[in-house]
LOVEX-806461 format. One record per residue: residue in three letters; x, y, z of N, C-alpha, C in turn. Coordinates in steps of 0.001 Angstrom, whole numbers, padded with zeros to 6 digits, always signed. Atoms other than C-alpha are relative to their C-alpha. Example, Ala and Ser with C-alpha at 12.3 -4.5 7.8 and 13.67 -1.06 7.14 Angstrom:
2
ALA+000890-001190+000000+012300-004500+007800+000900+001200+000000 SER-000820-001190-000060+013670-001060+007140-000770+001090+000730 
//
This chain:
344
UNK+001267+000004-000757+010347+074209-010944-000700-001327-000143 UNK+000662+001284+000232+008882+071111-012569+000786-001133+000664 UNK-000827+001048-000605+011849+069061-011335-000242-000117+001497 UNK+000256+000023-001445+011258+070130-007725-001368-000595+000295 UNK+001349+000525-000193+007561+069300-008109-000018-001512-000118 UNK-000088+001448+000186+008371+065828-009410+000620-000661+001230 UNK-000668+000544-001191+010712+065243-006449-000969-000060+001173 UNK+000976-000025-001097+007983+066309-003981-001053-001078-000166 UNK+001023+001017+000263+005431+064062-005677+000539-001404+000265 UNK-000616+001312-000240+007833+061114-005613+000163-000256+001505 UNK-000152+000151-001448+008508+061794-001933-001299-000386+000656 UNK+001317+000322-000557+004806+061774-001113-000421-001409-000387 UNK+000337+001345+000457+004364+058644-003190+000734-001059+000810 UNK-000785+000949-000807+007131+056927-001231-000636-000201+001371 UNK+000638+000088-001313+005407+057763+002045-001260-000848-000080 UNK+001227+000766+000190+002118+056411+000707+000307-001477-000162 UNK-000379+001390+000232+003849+053228-000457+000404-000682+001310 UNK-000414+000585-001283+005443+052688+002966-001194-000259+000915 UNK+001219+000191-000803+002067+053164+004670-000767-001213-000482 UNK+000716+001132+000568+000448+050711+002264+000694-001319+000307 UNK-000757+001227-000289+003235+048165+002739-000138-000378+001472 UNK+000162+000279-001419+002970+048560+006501-001360-000561+000303 UNK+001363+000490-000186-000774+048075+006381-000129-001431-000487 UNK+000051+001346+000569-000349+045028+004167+000660-001006+000929 UNK-000712+000901-000922+002144+043549+006613-000874-000359+001189 UNK+000864+000279-001149-000272+043920+009550-001187-000870-000397 UNK+001101+000837+000480-003082+042440+007466+000453-001442-000149 UNK-000530+001356+000170-000860+039477+006620+000181-000692+001345 UNK-000180+000571-001345-000012+038986+010300-001340-000421+000568 UNK+001325+000306-000524-003686+039140+011230-000584-001225-000685 UNK+000535+001133+000740-004595+036701+008472+000719-001298+000368 UNK-000761+001199-000352-001861+034338+009622-000552-000662+001260 UNK+000598+000542-001206-003753+033886+012899+000959+000014+001171 UNK-000826-000007-001206-002391+033361+016410+001224-000900-000149 UNK-001171+000877+000004+001043+031913+017013-000316-001237+000839 UNK+000288+001258-000683+001000+028289+018155+001152-000378+000927 UNK-000994+000341-001000+002810+027302+021317-000498-001158+000871 UNK+000353+001143-000847+002889+024250+023601+000019+000410+001475 UNK+000095-000239-001437+001895+024310+027258+000007-001364+000679 UNK-000174+001293-000650+003193+021325+029242-000398+000127+001475 UNK+000598-000140-001328+001227+020807+032456+000264-001239+000850 UNK-000184+001112-000936+002327+018671+035379-001268-000191+000820 UNK+001147+000388-000818-000613+016879+036989+000184-001465+000353 UNK-000223+001397-000392-000063+013680+039024-001055-000959-000534 UNK+001093+000838+000487-003418+012408+037740+000000-000082-001528 UNK-000030-000009+001459-002744+013274+034098-001046+000927-000593 UNK+000926-000876+000727-005123+014786+031553-001370+000096+000658 UNK+001291-000040-000697-008120+013980+033779+000119+000601+001398 UNK-000233-000521-001336-006584+015614+036833-000471+001435+000181 UNK+000510-001344-000301-007641+018846+038562+000879+001125-000517 UNK-000895-001041+000480-004541+020839+037625-000165+000219-001496 UNK+000140-000106+001452-004861+020054+033941-001335+000638-000358 UNK+001326-000553+000246-008553+020886+034097-000019+001509+000212 UNK-000045-001438-000282-007898+024292+035681+000791+000736-001079 UNK-000841-000658+000992-005156+025095+033179-000662+000095-001372 UNK+000719-000094+001276-007522+024442+030276-000653+001367-000159 UNK+000673-001301+000061-009207+027720+031159+000933+001094-000496 UNK-000966-000983+000484-006004+029519+030190-000076+000131-001522 UNK-000035+000021+001466-006458+028558+026520-000781+001141-000658 UNK+000728-001091+000661-009241+030988+025537+000579+001378+000316 UNK-000601-001285-000358-007536+033819+027439+001242+000249-000854 UNK-001224-000132+000802-004218+033184+025676-000328+000256-001468 UNK+000397-000187+001399-006004+032991+022335-000379+001453-000267 UNK+000364-001409+000163-007374+036482+022888+001229+000902-000017 UNK-001246-000765+000023-003759+037616+023322+000864-000359-001212 UNK-000715+000352+001222-002726+036039+020021+000838-001248+000085 UNK-000778+001233-000168-001364+032723+021287-000946-001194+000126 UNK+000790+001229-000064-002916+029317+020613+000830-001069+000708 UNK-000743+000964-000814-001805+026877+023309-000469-001425-000259 UNK+000266+001430+000084-001581+023143+022737+000407-000619+001328 UNK-000241+000517-001348-001882+021381+026107+000577-001417-000041 UNK-000551+001342-000184+000233+018381+027095+000014-000320+001492 UNK+000026+000396-001412-000292+016514+030373+001211-000870+000323 UNK-001143+000782-000485+002669+015105+032329-000312-000492+001413 UNK+000156+000533-001356+002318+012790+035319+001331-000033+000735 UNK-001336-000038-000593+006079+012949+035915+000545+001418-000126 UNK-000420-001399+000021+007163+016452+036891+001429+000163-000503 UNK-001397-000067+000442+010836+015723+036249+000089+000050-001516 UNK-000020+000032+001462+010153+014905+032605-000550+001306-000571 UNK+000553-001276+000458+008006+018028+032204+001055+001099+000076 UNK-001047-001012-000169+010850+020178+033561+001119-000199-001017 UNK-001079+000285+000962+013420+018452+031348-000414+000360-001421 UNK+000480-000344+001341+011289+018843+028221-000054+001509-000194 UNK+000034-001460+000085+010820+022524+028994+001414+000553-000164 UNK-001391-000465+000075+014541+023030+029553+000604-000288-001365 UNK-000525+000388+001314+015288+021224+026269-000682+000746-001142 UNK+000682-000775+001027+012910+023546+024427-001138-000723-000677 UNK+001103+000747+000598+010314+020880+023643-001362+000521+000476 UNK+001209-000668-000496+007762+022860+025663+000278+001496-000016 UNK-000159-001453+000001+007263+026581+025139-000338+000588+001365 UNK+000388-000428-001347+005631+026946+028555-000270-001250+000819 UNK+000150+001174-000857+005231+024688+031558-000603+000405+001343 UNK+000518-000180-001358+003391+024340+034875+000741-000958+000915 UNK-000785+000799-000932+005608+023126+037727-000263+000459+001434 UNK+000043-000424-001394+005687+023172+041515+001107+001021+000237 UNK-001001-001003-000318+007639+025977+043136+001382-000581+000207 UNK-001303+000620-000236+010398+023573+044127+000697-000313-001315 UNK-000586+000273+001320+010971+022422+040531+000325+001301-000729 UNK-000221-001281+000677+010719+026039+039386+001322+000632+000409 UNK-001250-000583-000483+013848+026833+041406+001129-000143-001010 UNK-001034+000212+001020+015931+025448+038540-000036+001082-001076 UNK+000167-001016+001035+014589+028240+036311-000055+001413+000556 UNK+000032-001303-000644+014148+031089+038787+000186-000202+001497 UNK-000325+000236-001407+015823+030995+042177-000899+000805+000933 UNK+000854-000841-000840+013693+033855+043533-001355-000653+000217 UNK+001327+000600-000162+010296+032287+042836+000104-001424+000535 UNK-000206+001345-000523+011738+028866+043644+000228-000023+001500 UNK-000192-000111-001449+012306+030146+047182-001318+000243+000724 UNK+001281-000335-000633+008627+030943+047804-000577-001160+000810 UNK+000429+001152-000805+008119+027406+049160+000925-000238+001190 UNK-000982+000153-001076+010881+027985+051722-000640-000448+001307 UNK+000486+000596-001247+010459+026123+055009-000454+001060+001001 UNK+000542-000871-001029+008177+028037+057372-000023+001481-000337 UNK-000136-001412+000339+008529+031308+055430-001340+000725-000100 UNK+001337-000572+000082+004799+031901+054842-000913-000876+000853 UNK+000709+000783-001014+002524+030850+057686-001484-000214-000275 UNK+001448+000100+000157-001028+031430+056475-000469+000632-001306 UNK+000572-000503+001252-003360+032470+053680+000133+001520-000117 UNK-000117-001450+000053-003289+036167+054606+001373+000418-000508 UNK-001363-000312+000432+000474+036270+054195+000213-000400-001459 UNK-000148+000459+001377+000253+034280+050954-000665+000966-000966 UNK+000693-000967+000874-002242+036740+049496+000829+001275-000168 UNK-000860-001186+000085+000044+039675+050321+001179-000270-000933 UNK-001129+000375+000861+002920+037846+048645-000413-000010-001469 UNK+000479+000064+001376+000882+037167+045505-000269+001401-000559 UNK+000312-001367+000435-000330+040784+045312+001287+000784-000274 UNK-001280-000688+000174+003239+042036+045699+000680-000415-001301 UNK-000698+000504+001180+004621+039831+042941-000760+000263-001290 UNK+000771-000299+001199+001816+040745+040544+000089+001468-000403 UNK-000216-001393+000371+002867+044403+040528+001051+000076-001102 UNK-000948-000114+001117+004707+045500+037338+001458+000146+000444 UNK-001378-000229-000433+007784+046585+039327+000698-001283+000474 UNK-000587+001286-000409+008280+042964+040428+000490-000796-001200 UNK-000349+000720+001223+008830+041939+036791+001435-000524-000059 UNK-001390+000482+000084+012666+041765+036966+000282-001203+000896 UNK-000212+001136-000899+012461+039318+039892-000542-001297-000593 UNK+000654+001164+000582+010358+036982+037765+000650-000449-001297 UNK-000683+000317+001251+012758+036907+034817+001432-000423+000264 UNK-001367+000502-000107+015956+034894+034549+000444-000422-001393 UNK-000376+000292+001380+017506+035074+031102-001241-000090-000867 UNK+001170+000172+000869+014938+033689+028679-001167-000649+000743 UNK+001084+000581-000798+012879+032151+031496-000775+001113+000703 UNK+000835-000975-000691+009954+034195+032786-001151-000708+000703 UNK+001120+000541-000765+007504+033236+035532-001196+000907-000254 UNK+001136-000839+000424+004151+034443+034216-001263-000280+000812 UNK+001153+000276-000841+001840+033047+036866+000376-000845+001195 UNK-000227+000780-001220+001913+031764+040450-001350-000222+000656 UNK+001273+000335-000631-001029+029960+042004+000246-000791+001288 UNK-000197+000703-001273-001238+028837+045656-000611-001399-000025 UNK+000515+001368-000118-001682+025137+046412-000214-000387+001453 UNK+000311+000249-001403-001954+025438+050184+001179-000386+000863 UNK-001017+000337-000985-000028+024688+053326+000442-001451-000134 UNK-000571+001348+000020+002261+021661+053482+000038-000509+001440 UNK+000058+000614-001333+001735+019317+056451+000761-001320+000018 UNK-000575+001336-000188+003407+016228+057869-001131-001001+000174 UNK+000943+001112-000123+001369+013039+057376+000772-001168+000613 UNK-000686+001105-000654+002321+010217+059739-000915-001217+000130 UNK+000771+001236-000142+001215+006594+059883-000235-000336+001475 UNK+000103+000254-001446+001622+006687+063689-000134+001334+000721 UNK+000235-001311-000602+000088+009642+065521+000741+000193+001324 UNK-000818-000186-001200+002296+008990+068553+001289+000755-000340 UNK-001147-000797+000436+005047+010641+066496-000469+001451-000057 UNK+000590-001335-000100+004090+014123+067652+000977+001081+000447 UNK-001016-001004-000318+007385+015882+068438+001185-000192-000942 UNK-001194+000085+000835+010615+016619+066583+000903-001132+000470 UNK-000865+001048-000547+012482+014274+068914-000419-001382-000473 UNK+000505+001309+000413+010258+011375+067873+000173-000257-001497 UNK-000268+000192+001427+011160+011947+064214+001333-000711-000235 UNK-001326+000593+000155+014661+010633+064830-000107-001478-000379 UNK-000035+001378+000462+015286+007447+062911-001185-000406-000859 UNK+001183+000334+000800+011911+007532+061159+000284+000242-001495 UNK-000194-000104+001449+011751+007081+057383-001008+000992-000584 UNK+000843-001038+000583+010427+010125+055526+000162+000017-001521 UNK-000031-000112+001462+009509+010163+051834+000411+001429-000341 UNK-000595-001309+000210+011678+013056+050658+000269+000239-001478 UNK-000294-000342+001394+011823+014784+047296+001511+000166-000121 UNK-001461+000045-000036+015450+013895+046654+000672+001043-000887 UNK-000578-001067+000815+015928+016669+044072-000077+001348+000714 UNK+000171-001230-000767+015043+019255+046726+000989+000021+001151 UNK-001037-000056-001020+018145+020085+048725-000535+000509+001334 UNK+000579-000540-001234+016050+022041+051235-000682-001096+000811 UNK+000712+001078-000700+013870+019028+052070+000979-001023+000568 UNK-001000+000967-000470+016854+016685+052329+000715+000557+001234 UNK-000670-000652-001132+018597+019172+054640-000878-000035+001247 UNK+000927-000040-001136+015507+019475+056852-000157-001379+000634 UNK+000184+001362-000516+014988+015718+057178+001232-000443+000782 UNK-001240+000367-000698+018615+015177+058132+000184+000820+001267 UNK-000129-000879-001162+018462+018136+060531-000737-000566+001209 UNK+000780+000542-001118+015801+016403+062645+000386-001446+000315 UNK-000488+001344-000299+017665+013093+062548-000811-001126-000602 UNK+000798+001036+000666+015207+011252+060318+000764-000561-001190 UNK-000643+000684+001116+016061+008959+057429-000646+000402-001322 UNK+000489-000408+001318+015745+010222+053845-000285-001226-000861 UNK+000358+001031+000980+013887+007874+051517-000366+000752-001279 UNK+000177-000761+001232+014200+009282+048020-001342-000256-000664 UNK+001311+000117+000634+010888+010000+046332-000157+001122-001015 UNK+000352-001061+000941+009328+012097+043589-001451+000367+000243 UNK+001394-000400-000147+006001+013878+043272-000937-001108-000469 UNK+000826+001090+000505+004775+010755+041486+000025-001240+000897 UNK-000157+001246-000765+005974+008175+044028-000200+000133+001506 UNK-000003-000127-001457+005813+009654+047538-001270-000562+000633 UNK+001262+000464-000577+002132+008835+048090-000051-001510+000085 UNK-000030+001461-000014+002596+005190+047148+000885-000533+001105 UNK-000907+000420-001067+005544+004880+049531-000666+000139+001366 UNK+000682-000232-001270+003434+006322+052341-001162-000968+000191 UNK+001197+000840-000122+000285+004342+051630+000320-001476+000209 UNK-000327+001428-000152+002039+000968+051414+000923-000287+001181 UNK-000775+000200-001214+004075+001510+054580+001500-000030-000188 UNK-001445-000015+000236+007502+001860+052964+000684+001132+000756 UNK-000526-001098-000815+007942+005113+054885-000971+000255+001141 UNK+000831-000324-001158+006647+006343+058227-000748+001315-000187 UNK+000503-001371+000100+005999+009932+057171+000175+000520-001419 UNK-000179-000765+001224+005444+012072+054122-000495+001419+000267 UNK+000494-001372-000141+004727+015763+053637-000701+000389-001297 UNK+000809-000328+001168+002103+017206+051311-001031+001056+000373 UNK+001110-000915-000256-000584+019875+050955-001306-000771+000071 UNK+001298+000667-000120-004218+019052+051670-000568-000406-001355 UNK+000556+000317+001316-004983+019064+047935+000451-001370-000498 UNK-000464+001332+000403-003057+015765+047681-000753-001114+000721 UNK+000629+000997-000868-005157+013986+050333-000958-000921-000745 UNK+001003+000821+000686-008069+012802+048191+000505-000621-001288 UNK-000409+000609+001268-006603+012348+044687+001115-001037+000136 UNK-001099+000959-000196-003501+010527+046005-000314-001008+001104 UNK+000520+000982-000962-005557+008587+048577+000872-000139+001247 UNK-000875+000049-001171-003337+009522+051515-000717-000513+001243 UNK+000764+000560-001123-006138+008441+053857+000301-001480+000196 UNK-000357+001417-000134-005029+004880+053126+001218-000163+000896 UNK-001186+000063-000844-001667+005556+054743-000282+000461+001422 UNK+000340-000515-001330-003276+007396+057660-000775-001009+000830 UNK+000829+000969-000731-005636+004572+058572+000829-001198+000447 UNK+001014-000465-000969-006037+003330+061209+000550+000939+001074 UNK-000567-000689-001166-003570+005030+063563+000798+001257-000337 UNK-000808-001128+000414-002121+007931+061611-000598+001352+000323 UNK+000481-001350-000250-002486+011675+061762+000696+001014-000889 UNK-000556-001126+000764-001831+015009+060086+000344+001087+000997 UNK-000455-000983-000979+000256+017421+062149-000332+001392-000518 UNK+000528-001281+000462-001461+020813+061890+000981+001140+000267 UNK-001016-001053-000065+001674+022910+061554+000493+000232-001423 UNK-000373-000331+001382+002576+024726+058333+001515-000018-000154 UNK-001449+000055+000215+006043+023679+057223+000408+000688-001302 UNK-000275-000730+001234+005748+025562+053935-001297+000245-000748 UNK+001169-000271+000832+003362+026864+051304+000312-000454-001423 UNK-000229+000491+001351+003162+024933+048070-000635+000941-001014 UNK+000596-000787+001071+002564+026783+044828+000332-000624-001345 UNK-000272+000419+001373+002410+026109+041107+000361+001233-000809 UNK-000483-001133+000775+004234+028318+038646-000039-000309-001500 UNK-000010+000096+001457+003735+028913+034937+001240+000742-000491 UNK-001266-000567+000492+007077+029513+033217+000016-000099-001515 UNK-000072+000005+001458+007704+030423+029596+001426+000272-000471 UNK-001174-000485+000713+010565+030781+027157-000413+001365-000548 UNK+000480-001357+000272+010130+034551+026975+000088+000381-001475 UNK-000218-000402+001390+011502+034935+023435-001006-000621-000966 UNK+000941+000688+000886+008805+032634+022035-001419+000558+000089 UNK+001338-000542-000219+005866+034755+023167-000019+001503-000278 UNK+000112-001446+000174+004548+038261+022451+000544+000746+001213 UNK-000702-000750-001040+006241+040976+024495-000795+000161+001285 UNK+000808-000285-001188+003339+041648+026862-000709-001245+000547 UNK+000684+001228-000407+002302+038008+027302+000132-000246+001505 UNK-000233+000232-001418+003867+037786+030767-000920+000818+000883 UNK+000879-000859-000795+001948+040757+032153-001454-000418-000120 UNK+001387+000417+000211-001293+039528+030606-000307-001284+000769 UNK+000218+001265-000697-000881+036035+032054+000007+000196+001512 UNK-000029-000253-001446+000043+037325+035508-001295+000661+000460 UNK+001265-000643-000335-003018+039552+035501-001136-001019+000015 UNK+001039+001031+000087-005152+036577+034473+000052-000927+001212 UNK-000112+000930-001129-003793+034215+037146-000314+000700+001320 UNK+000332-000750-001214-004100+036940+039772-001508+000064+000202 UNK+001451-000011-000075-007792+037052+038939-000600-001338+000386 UNK+000475+001339-000371-008024+033331+039724+000404-000391+001426 UNK-000485+000334-001341-006564+033540+043239-001112-000487+000919 UNK+001105+000416-000868-009931+033306+045004-000417-001434-000316 UNK+000359+001363+000409-010741+030194+042989+001021-001006+000517 UNK-001059+000900-000472-007386+028654+043889-000110-000220+001504 UNK+000128+000141-001450-007861+029355+047593-001262-000787+000370 UNK+001209+000785-000243-011384+027910+047430+000297-001494-000134 UNK-000386+001401+000191-009896+024667+046108+000781-000490+001215 UNK-000795+000352-001179-007425+024669+049010-000905-000204+001215 UNK+000924+000103-001140-010214+025257+051559-000796-001309-000059 UNK+000805+001210+000165-012328+022420+050166+000845-001245+000233 UNK-000884+001154-000181-009357+020059+050125+000289-000248+001475 UNK-000248+000158-001444-008574+020717+053786-001236-000559+000694 UNK+001244+000460-000616-012230+020144+054675-000254-001481-000260 UNK+000185+001416+000321-012045+016693+053050+000794-000921+000919 UNK-000784+000824-000920-009479+015499+055599-000848-000308+001231 UNK+000806+000425-001141-011275+013494+058277+000500+000696+001274 UNK-000409-000739-001205-011252+015614+061479+000762-000848+001010 UNK-000661+000849-000991-010095+012605+063504+001502-000099-000221 UNK-001418+000122+000303-006714+012728+061766+000834+001198+000446 UNK-000781-001193-000321-005738+016259+062769+000663-000105+001379 UNK-000778-000023-001243-003035+016584+065449+000435+001442+000253 UNK-000262-001413-000282-002698+019997+067146+001276+000176+000825 UNK-001209-000280-000787+000734+021267+068277-000312+000995+001116 UNK+000157-000974-001075+001039+023236+071503+000654+001322-000429 UNK-000650-001287+000323+001965+026969+071374+001514-000059+000166 UNK-001447+000116-000224+005392+026072+072779+000662-000749-001154 UNK-000540+000742+001132+005919+023534+070008+000065+000877-001248 UNK+000029-000881+001170+004902+026074+067361+001173+000975+000043 UNK-001104-000954-000144+007412+028606+068699+001343-000681-000247 UNK-001244+000750+000178+010131+025950+068787+000228-000362-001457 UNK-000120+000379+001412+009410+024779+065243+000298+001218-000868 UNK-000261-001229+000748+009337+028350+063952+001486+000373+000067 UNK-001409-000334-000203+012778+028964+065403+000900-000968-000766 UNK-000806+001005+000687+014156+025713+064005-000009+000208-001512 UNK+000100-000187+001445+012868+026339+060490+000711+001272-000444 UNK-000705-001235+000337+014244+029855+060553+001497-000253-000129 UNK-001439+000298+000053+017729+028561+061319+000345-000818-001252 UNK-000238+000807+001204+017438+026017+058508-000086+000873-001252 UNK+000122-000905+001148+016255+028717+056050+001267+000826-000190 UNK-001197-000839+000074+019216+030924+056877+001197-000808-000484 UNK-001118+000843+000435+021653+028034+056457-000117-000350-001481 UNK+000207+000319+001413+020099+027160+053095+000239+001225-000884 UNK-000335-001233+000734+020367+030794+051995+001513+000136-000125 UNK-001458-000135+000006+024031+030860+052965+000665-001056-000876 UNK-000547+001077+000835+024575+027575+051103-000356+000191-001474 UNK+000337-000277+001390+023040+029046+047941-001272-000648-000503 UNK+001245+000656+000430+019805+027036+047882-001144+001005-000109 UNK+001071-000991-000027+017448+029880+048796+000518+001372-000437 UNK-000323-001361+000416+017369+033410+047387-000222+000960+001171 UNK+000082-000906-001136+018073+036079+050004-001070+001066-000136 UNK+001030-001030+000208+015769+038690+048451-001391-000559+000275 UNK+001302+000632-000223+012846+036277+048505-000237-000224+001492 UNK+000143+000227-001444+013484+035343+052147-000271+001317+000726 UNK+000205-001298-000653+013697+039030+053124-001415+000517-000244 UNK+001363-000434+000316+010435+039821+051346-001011-000740+000872 UNK+000958+000784-000784+008639+036995+053145+000106+000312+001490 UNK-000137-000431-001393+010084+038089+056489-000768+001307+000226 UNK+000731-001264-000109+008682+041596+055875-001505-000246+000070 UNK+001429+000320-000015+005287+040053+055190-000409-000623+001334 UNK+000301+000597-001311+005411+037928+058363-000087+001086+001069 UNK-000041-001039-001013+006289+041001+060393-001103+001035-000206 UNK+001115-000906+000257+003596+043099+058719-001277-000542+000623 UNK+001216+000609-000547+000919+040634+059809+000125-000309+001492 UNK-000211+000298-001422+002502+039925+063214+001274+000705+000478 UNK-001179-000778-000397+004874+042716+064374+000632-000468+001309 UNK-000528+000435-001295+005324+040999+067757+001033-001117-000127 UNK-000960+001091+000184+007492+038252+066265+001401+000489+000358 UNK-001337-000369-000425+010967+038307+067805+000943+000292-001146 UNK-000885-000157+001155+012631+038049+064413-000088+001392-000621 UNK+000233-001291+000657+011217+041444+063389+001013+001058+000459 UNK-000978-000951-000531+013775+043267+065538+001419-000327-000455 UNK-001323+000441+000450+016661+041379+063925+000114+000158-001504 UNK-000254-000176+001431+018245+041644+060481+000701-001231-000590 UNK-000675+001218+000458+019161+038029+059805-000555-000531-001313 UNK+000579+000434+001268+016765+037398+056913-000325+001211-000852 
//
């Protein structure tokens, strides 16, 4: 009888000890403070640029989730991507095109002509912020934990008489040479590819080394594109794509729910991001805008669609992403001819 009692007491004591040890472990973790991780941010202007400034607001939010972020500014996006891939950055902010190297699905969101306006972009963002979209945002140890819109991409030309696709033939276009989609498009219209990066394209345009460049309105003021537009240039008011910025992490280096928390946070900043886009477009001098005719818009839409499909078949674009964006286009405009077809 006494032996059984001793066994029961020892058993209860063991349970108490395990509870105490578990409590001690959690106390030690809490006392250790937040885990420290690096956040490498691409901003053409550097640490004083608008992107870096906006990303600073992520720090207190991440700290509340148990992660202390150390910010690093990169003016060269290629180096930021390489450092992230090499593991020197735990997280990184890149354009959607650069993000394609880490997630083909999200890297397709900048596809040529796939998203036409802000309404469609908002639907896309809302869709991807749902928990069930999580698997699409993960590729091995890479996880896209935030996507922020940067606005429509337009053609900037030094000569506003270049106002049709036919007139692009032979013209020099500053082209992101690491982007197979852009290179394909430029060659498709018969123009000449002049290799550029996110850090050099504006200089090439402003000093006259190229005839044309493409960029979102948010690049107009900080990169001084008005210098290249003056005196006879223009901005063709046709959306050739939607630029976005993506926050990517090495998933294994962060708490399990960090991705969902960050996506929820960035989703709450969408209105702010779109406000920045609106203000940037308003800064472009009205005299520079060039309006396409409805017939031109229809023709360009058809051309970009054919290029998207060819890039999907060549492995550049993700088919699921293209199909999702087609569904969104048809939801907002069911009259589109493509809606009756099953090509995307």
